[in-house]
C-alpha positions in Angstrom: -43.9 -14.7 15.0 -45.2 -17.1 12.1 -42.3 -15.8 10.0 -39.7 -16.8 12.9 -40.9 -19.8 12.8 -41.0 -20.2 9.1 -36.8 -18.8 8.9 -36.4 -21.8 11.5 -37.6 -24.4 10.1 -36.2 -23.3 6.9 -32.7 -22.8 8.3 -33.4 -26.3 9.8 -33.9 -28.1 6.3 -31.2 -26.5 4.7 -28.8 -27.6 7.5 -29.8 -30.8 7.3 -29.4 -31.2 3.8 -26.1 -29.9 4.1 -25.4 -32.7 6.7 -26.4 -35.3 5.0 -24.7 -33.7 2.0 -21.1 -33.8 4.0 -22.2 -37.2 5.2 -22.8 -39.1 2.5 -18.9 -37.0 1.1 -17.3 -38.7 4.2 -19.1 -42.2 3.3 -17.9 -41.9 -0.9 -14.5 -40.8 0.9 -14.3 -43.9 3.4 -15.8 -46.3 0.8 -12.4 -45.6 -1.2 -10.2 -45.4 1.3 -11.3 -49.0 2.5 -10.7 -50.2 -0.8 -7.7 -48.7 -1.7 -6.7 -50.5 1.5 -8.1 -53.2 0.8 -5.7 -53.6 -2.3 -2.6 -52.6 -0.8 -3.4 -55.4 1.8 -4.0 -58.2 -0.8 -1.0 -56.3 -2.5 1.1 -57.0 1.1 0.3 -60.5 1.2 0.8 -61.7 -2.4 4.9 -59.9 -1.6 5.3 -62.0 2.0 3.9 -65.2 0.3 6.1 -64.9 -1.9 9.1 -64.0 0.6 8.0 -66.8 2.9 8.7 -69.3 -0.4 12.1 -67.9 -0.7 12.8 -68.2 2.7 14.3 -71.6 3.9 12.3 -73.1 7.0 14.8 -75.5 8.0 18.0 -73.0 7.8 18.3 -69.9 10.0 21.2 -67.4 8.9 21.5 -65.7 12.4 22.5 -68.9 14.2 23.0 -71.8 12.0 25.2 -69.2 9.3 27.0 -67.9 12.1 30.4 -69.5 11.8 30.2 -68.6 7.8 29.5 -64.9 8.5 32.3 -65.1 11.1 35.0 -66.4 8.3 33.3 -63.4 6.1 30.9 -65.3 4.2 27.8 -63.3 3.8 25.7 -65.8 1.8 25.9 -69.5 3.9 22.8 -71.0 2.3 24.5 -69.4 -1.2 28.1 -70.7 -0.2 27.3 -74.1 1.1 24.8 -74.8 -3.0 28.0 -73.5 -4.7 30.4 -75.9 -2.8 28.2 -78.7 -3.6 27.6 -78.1 -7.1 31.4 -77.9 -7.4 31.6 -81.6 -6.8 29.2 -83.7 -9.0 31.6 -86.8 -8.0 29.8 -86.8 -4.9 26.1 -88.0 -7.0 26.2 -91.5 -6.1 24.5 -92.1 -9.8 26.3 -92.8 -13.0 25.1 -90.7 -16.1 23.2 -92.9 -18.8 22.9 -92.0 -22.5 25.6 -89.7 -22.5 24.0 -87.3 -19.7 25.9 -85.6 -17.2 24.9 -85.9 -13.7 24.1 -82.6 -12.0 22.0 -81.1 -9.1 19.1 -79.2 -9.1 17.1 -78.1 -6.1 19.1 -78.3 -2.5 17.9 -77.2 0.6 20.0 -76.9 3.6 18.8 -78.6 6.6 20.1 -76.9 9.9 23.6 -76.2 10.0 24.9 -79.8 9.6 22.5 -81.5 6.7 21.4 -80.5 3.4 19.2 -82.7 0.8 19.6 -82.5 -2.8 18.1 -83.9 -6.1 20.0 -84.6 -8.9 19.6 -85.6 -12.8 21.4 -86.2 -16.1 17.7 -86.0 -17.7 16.9 -89.9 -17.5 17.5 -91.0 -14.3 17.3 -88.7 -10.4 17.7 -89.0 -7.3 17.7 -87.5 -4.0 20.7 -87.8 -1.1 21.0 -86.5 2.4 24.4 -85.2 3.2 26.0 -83.7 5.8 28.0 -81.5 5.7 30.9 -79.2 7.9 32.8 -75.9 7.3 36.7 -76.7 7.7 39.4 -74.0 9.0 40.6 -73.6 5.5 36.9 -71.7 4.2 35.7 -74.8 2.5 32.8 -77.2 3.4 33.1 -80.5 3.2 30.6 -83.5 2.3 29.8 -86.7 3.3 26.7 -88.8 1.9 24.2 -90.2 4.1 21.5 -91.8 2.4 20.2 -91.9 -0.8 17.5 -92.8 -3.0 16.9 -93.8 -7.1 13.3 -92.6 -8.9 13.0 -94.6 -11.9 
């Protein structure tokens, strides 16, 4: 009988050690997976922030760009920006010291307006323009308000 009790106790101890070993393996595996998931989450957060920076909060292509898309223009924002850049005469400042005025940053503000800054390297300014898409697939701009930065 004592031998039987001893065998049962020995078996119980060995079983506990095996369970303890398996539990430790599971804990290590979960820790490793947790580290991997944290790294993946950090990476996705960085990508999300980059995507958010590249998205124009003020211009939704699916609603405000629909007229352009219906006329076959795949990237309305670029189309509007390029149309403005091709018209430097819309800049209300004259260049100085032999410079040449050019548009720098352009931000589309919905389906009617945009704000643009411009410079010749010496003087700069900002203008809010209204714009409209014409039947001949051109964009017409009108200056609404300007500021000069000295």
